[in-house]
Rosetta silent file (secondary structure, phi, psi, omega in degrees, C-alpha in Angstrom):
SEQUENCE: MLKSILACSLFVISIVSCKSQDQIKSANTDTMQLTLLIEDNYSGQDEEEFLTINDQNELEKFFGKVNRTRKPGLPIPEVDFKKEMVIVWCGGNKDSSKLRLSVKNTTDQSIFLKKERMTLSNLKGAVITPFVMYKLPKTQKVVKFQ
SCORE:     score description
SCORE:     0.000 S_00000001
   1 L     0.000  -46.889  179.751  -25.760  -43.270   -6.426 S_00000001
   2 H   -62.592  -37.630  179.029  -25.723  -41.044   -3.337 S_00000001
   3 H   -65.565  -39.712 -179.166  -21.987  -40.414   -3.810 S_00000001
   4 H   -69.250  -37.496  176.796  -22.458  -39.272   -7.409 S_00000001
   5 H   -65.395  -42.864  178.751  -25.284  -36.877   -6.430 S_00000001
   6 H   -63.545  -42.917  179.656  -23.130  -35.451   -3.651 S_00000001
   7 H   -63.635  -43.223  178.627  -20.161  -35.076   -6.011 S_00000001
   8 H   -63.857  -40.874  179.679  -22.313  -33.304   -8.634 S_00000001
   9 H   -62.650  -45.419  178.417  -23.749  -30.978   -5.986 S_00000001
  10 H   -62.575  -39.591  179.284  -20.284  -30.008   -4.740 S_00000001
  11 H   -62.620  -46.806 -179.875  -19.129  -29.420   -8.318 S_00000001
  12 H   -63.792  -43.098  179.422  -22.074  -27.105   -9.081 S_00000001
  13 H   -63.015  -41.397 -179.347  -21.607  -25.179   -5.819 S_00000001
  14 H   -66.738  -37.345  178.597  -17.893  -24.669   -6.474 S_00000001
  15 H   -67.759  -44.277 -179.646  -18.526  -23.354   -9.998 S_00000001
  16 H   -63.261  -42.230 -178.823  -21.217  -20.940   -8.834 S_00000001
  17 H   -68.814  -34.364  178.256  -19.075  -19.607   -5.972 S_00000001
  18 H   -65.490  -41.337  179.683  -16.058  -19.048   -8.249 S_00000001
  19 H   -64.882  -38.904 -179.498  -18.093  -16.917  -10.667 S_00000001
  20 H   -66.606  -34.750  177.468  -19.451  -14.728   -7.878 S_00000001
  21 H   -67.792  -39.170  177.923  -15.914  -14.024   -6.629 S_00000001
  22 H   -62.169  -39.408  179.548  -14.825  -13.017  -10.139 S_00000001
  23 H   -65.400  -39.909  178.863  -17.711  -10.553  -10.368 S_00000001
  24 H   -65.204  -43.457  179.812  -16.787   -8.958   -7.046 S_00000001
  25 H   -62.061  -45.713 -177.784  -13.143   -8.573   -8.097 S_00000001
  26 H   -67.430  -33.293  178.198  -13.995   -6.966  -11.431 S_00000001
  27 H   -66.168  -38.564 -178.753  -16.439   -4.554   -9.787 S_00000001
  28 H   -71.944  -29.337 -178.477  -13.754   -3.363   -7.347 S_00000001
  29 H   -74.968  -20.635 -179.579  -11.124   -2.752  -10.041 S_00000001
  30 H   -76.697  -26.676 -178.817  -13.401   -0.330  -11.916 S_00000001
  31 L   -96.899  134.706  178.238  -13.680    2.123   -9.009 S_00000001
  32 L   -96.173  119.548 -176.014  -10.653    4.150   -7.980 S_00000001
  33 L  -104.654  116.982  173.528  -10.516    4.488   -4.212 S_00000001
  34 L   -82.678  134.064  177.321   -8.496    7.344   -2.712 S_00000001
  35 E  -120.304  120.048  179.980   -7.066    6.564    0.728 S_00000001
  36 E   -66.173  126.086  176.178   -5.913    9.470    2.895 S_00000001
  37 E   -98.232  -47.576 -176.265   -2.329    8.950    4.077 S_00000001
  38 E  -162.061  148.825  171.033   -1.504   12.246    5.736 S_00000001
  39 E  -141.001  147.164 -177.432   -2.538   15.891    5.885 S_00000001
  40 E  -157.159  165.414 -177.937   -0.738   18.786    7.500 S_00000001
  41 L   -92.539    0.174  179.127   -0.612   22.590    7.568 S_00000001
  42 E  -132.981  114.012  177.261    3.018   22.903    6.413 S_00000001
  43 L  -108.446  -19.393 -175.449    4.218   21.680    3.023 S_00000001
  44 L    83.461    1.381 -179.028    7.037   24.128    2.433 S_00000001
  45 L  -104.626  121.292  177.923    5.472   25.048   -0.939 S_00000001
  46 L   -81.547  -22.436  179.417    4.451   28.690   -1.441 S_00000001
  47 L  -109.229  150.763  176.701    2.706   27.894   -4.760 S_00000001
  48 L   -63.961  136.451 -177.890   -0.061   25.379   -5.407 S_00000001
  49 E  -148.897  143.112  175.924    1.385   22.124   -6.731 S_00000001
  50 E  -117.407  132.627 -178.963    0.119   18.657   -7.619 S_00000001
  51 E  -125.567  140.581  169.332    2.442   15.668   -7.468 S_00000001
  52 E  -114.639  116.495 -175.102    2.074   12.089   -8.625 S_00000001
  53 E  -107.586  125.203 -175.101    4.641    9.957   -6.794 S_00000001
  54 L  -116.915    0.866  177.228    5.472    6.546   -8.242 S_00000001
  55 L  -151.926  165.290 -174.896    8.506    5.386   -6.248 S_00000001
  56 H   -63.238  -36.821 -179.437   10.043    5.483   -2.775 S_00000001
  57 H   -62.965  -42.294  177.435   12.811    7.938   -3.734 S_00000001
  58 H   -63.297  -40.001  179.443   10.278   10.569   -4.872 S_00000001
  59 H   -64.164  -44.556  178.564    8.302   10.079   -1.646 S_00000001
  60 H   -64.928  -36.761  178.076   11.436   10.513    0.488 S_00000001
  61 H   -63.786  -43.012  177.775   12.411   13.626   -1.514 S_00000001
  62 H   -61.101  -47.614 -178.860    8.979   15.180   -0.822 S_00000001
  63 H   -69.169  -23.452  173.279    9.240   14.437    2.917 S_00000001
  64 H   -61.854  -41.569  177.211   12.772   15.866    2.896 S_00000001
  65 H   -68.515  -44.532 -177.690   11.243   19.260    1.949 S_00000001
  66 H   -65.501  -39.000 -173.547    8.363   18.932    4.426 S_00000001
  67 L   -92.873    4.396 -174.256   10.593   17.831    7.313 S_00000001
  68 L   -64.577  -25.197  178.596   13.519   20.222    6.787 S_00000001
  69 L  -114.995   12.091 -179.220   12.402   22.519    9.616 S_00000001
  70 L  -107.134  138.386  172.098   10.667   19.938   11.832 S_00000001
  71 L  -138.418  109.605   -3.497   12.228   18.094   14.687 S_00000001
  72 L   -77.700  159.305 -179.976   11.037   15.370   14.791 S_00000001
  73 L   -81.288  169.486  175.810    9.791   15.188   11.236 S_00000001
  74 L   -68.968  139.714  178.046    6.599   13.593    9.984 S_00000001
  75 L   -70.075  145.171  178.206    6.984    9.850    9.463 S_00000001
  76 L   -80.710  122.721 -179.068    7.063    8.658    5.852 S_00000001
  77 L   -67.402  152.028  178.136    4.004    6.468    5.203 S_00000001
  78 L   -85.055  128.449 -179.586    4.518    2.937    3.909 S_00000001
  79 L  -135.156  133.037  174.655    3.378    2.490    0.313 S_00000001
  80 L   -89.244   95.347 -174.145    3.681   -0.584   -1.911 S_00000001
  81 L   -70.681   -7.963  172.761    4.682    1.141   -5.151 S_00000001
  82 L   -73.719  -27.815 -176.757    4.251   -2.084   -7.107 S_00000001
  83 L  -115.936  -19.053 -171.814    0.495   -1.844   -6.469 S_00000001
  84 E  -131.981  161.368  172.895   -0.113    1.781   -5.436 S_00000001
  85 E  -132.102  165.890 -176.192    0.761    5.351   -6.308 S_00000001
  86 E  -120.490  136.016  176.175    0.654    8.559   -4.252 S_00000001
  87 E  -115.499  130.646 -179.923   -1.118   11.819   -5.093 S_00000001
  88 E  -125.183  132.854  171.905   -0.120   15.024   -3.265 S_00000001
  89 E  -117.924  112.195  173.113   -1.867   18.387   -3.393 S_00000001
  90 E   -94.309  121.565 -172.471    0.119   21.244   -1.889 S_00000001
  91 L   -77.313  -10.787 -178.084   -2.313   24.114   -1.410 S_00000001
  92 L    82.201 -176.664 -177.172    0.236   26.915   -1.546 S_00000001
  93 L   -82.837   92.802 -173.623    0.496   29.959    0.708 S_00000001
  94 E  -127.756  165.193  168.330   -3.197   30.546    1.498 S_00000001
  95 E   -62.695  162.998 -172.195   -5.434   31.659    4.302 S_00000001
  96 L   -55.946  118.279  175.596   -6.381   28.800    6.566 S_00000001
  97 E  -151.483  152.170  177.737   -8.136   26.060    4.642 S_00000001
  98 E  -102.129  139.590 -176.383   -8.353   22.303    4.736 S_00000001
  99 E  -103.628  144.723  175.386   -7.779   20.413    1.495 S_00000001
 100 E  -143.523  142.554  172.414   -9.695   17.405    0.191 S_00000001
 101 E  -120.642  145.650  174.183   -9.520   15.374   -3.015 S_00000001
 102 E  -144.809  155.355  177.986  -12.148   12.994   -4.321 S_00000001
 103 E   -77.029  119.269  179.889  -12.576   10.977   -7.513 S_00000001
 104 E   -89.880  -42.952 -174.482  -14.985   12.911   -9.707 S_00000001
 105 E  -162.668  151.931  172.813  -14.932   10.746  -12.831 S_00000001
 106 E  -130.565  144.304  173.522  -12.878    8.083  -14.587 S_00000001
 107 L  -124.499 -175.583  178.496  -12.528    7.321  -18.282 S_00000001
 108 L   -64.502  -29.481 -176.194  -10.488    4.744  -20.159 S_00000001
 109 L  -108.701  -18.734 -170.492   -7.503    7.130  -20.251 S_00000001
 110 E  -138.375  156.616  169.693   -7.937    9.480  -17.272 S_00000001
 111 E  -119.795  123.860  179.371   -8.900    9.844  -13.628 S_00000001
 112 E  -102.096  121.506  179.080  -10.411   13.228  -12.744 S_00000001
 113 E  -104.072  136.398  179.195   -9.934   14.349   -9.143 S_00000001
 114 E   -94.023  130.096  177.674  -12.098   17.065   -7.598 S_00000001
 115 E   -92.806  139.192  175.931  -10.365   19.680   -5.409 S_00000001
 116 E  -136.456  135.415  173.536  -12.139   21.059   -2.340 S_00000001
 117 E  -116.898  130.285  178.160  -11.038   23.763    0.088 S_00000001
 118 E  -122.370  126.668 -178.819  -12.786   24.107    3.427 S_00000001
 119 E   -70.359  135.867  177.167  -12.090   27.111    5.670 S_00000001
 120 L   -95.433  115.871 -176.718  -10.908   26.276    9.168 S_00000001
 121 H   -69.468  -30.637 -177.156  -12.661   28.529   11.661 S_00000001
 122 H   -77.477  -11.075  177.415  -10.177   27.866   14.468 S_00000001
 123 H  -115.692   22.486 -175.492   -7.259   29.144   12.325 S_00000001
 124 L   -54.125  127.998  179.684   -9.032   32.176   10.863 S_00000001
 125 L    90.797  -16.810  179.146   -6.485   34.717    9.673 S_00000001
 126 L   -77.949  141.011  175.980   -3.526   32.328    9.890 S_00000001
 127 E  -100.263  122.959 -178.168   -1.482   31.823    6.735 S_00000001
 128 E  -129.200  167.058  175.115   -0.566   28.190    6.193 S_00000001
 129 E  -123.920   74.636 -171.917    0.832   26.043    3.366 S_00000001
 130 L   -71.419  158.196  169.651   -1.312   22.916    3.687 S_00000001
 131 E  -143.904  157.620  176.821   -0.882   19.628    1.890 S_00000001
 132 E  -137.299  139.696 -176.549   -2.861   16.439    1.633 S_00000001
 133 E  -127.757  129.405  178.763   -1.522   13.043    0.513 S_00000001
 134 E  -125.538  157.618  168.592   -3.553   10.113   -0.789 S_00000001
 135 E  -118.495  151.879  175.523   -2.740    6.724   -2.210 S_00000001
 136 E  -147.088  160.896 -178.730   -4.691    4.957   -4.895 S_00000001
 137 E   -57.959  140.398 -179.641   -4.254    1.748   -6.861 S_00000001
 138 L   -60.431  137.725 -178.908   -1.509    1.982   -9.482 S_00000001
 139 L  -148.832  158.625  175.267   -2.861    2.740  -12.940 S_00000001
 140 L   -89.112   -5.432 -179.494   -1.656    3.758  -16.380 S_00000001
 141 L   -68.494  150.698  176.332   -4.414    6.390  -16.517 S_00000001
 142 E   -81.264  133.514  179.145   -3.487   10.073  -16.440 S_00000001
 143 E   -94.375  124.173  179.985   -4.498   11.824  -13.192 S_00000001
 144 E  -122.911  146.670 -177.909   -6.093   15.229  -13.789 S_00000001
 145 E  -110.705  135.886  179.592   -7.255   17.797  -11.224 S_00000001
 146 L  -122.850    0.000    0.000  -10.436   19.884  -11.585 S_00000001
């Protein structure tokens, strides 16, 4: 009798714990989390540009442009392109400003990213070509910038 009560208790506990883990997983997949990979004051791009990078070759091509006049160059971050994608915002040839992206809104078809420029007081008057690079979970949604 005691063994059957213990077995039933373990069964109920295991079912309850499995459901709570499923709820946590589904809650995390609904939110798109941007993770900063790298930011720098030289992108080599004179015009503002947004890039969505989905494979290692594209990432290496971007760093080829960034590192063409650097010795040593910036290291290429490690990204698992089976699970993640990379978003790059090149700010163009502007007065000194720091770039930031954040997720503003998501729909079934799109992810809307908010652009922010913050003036750097210690570089006032300097002309830079900043860029910022983020990774986010791979998705079929279209990434749009606002």
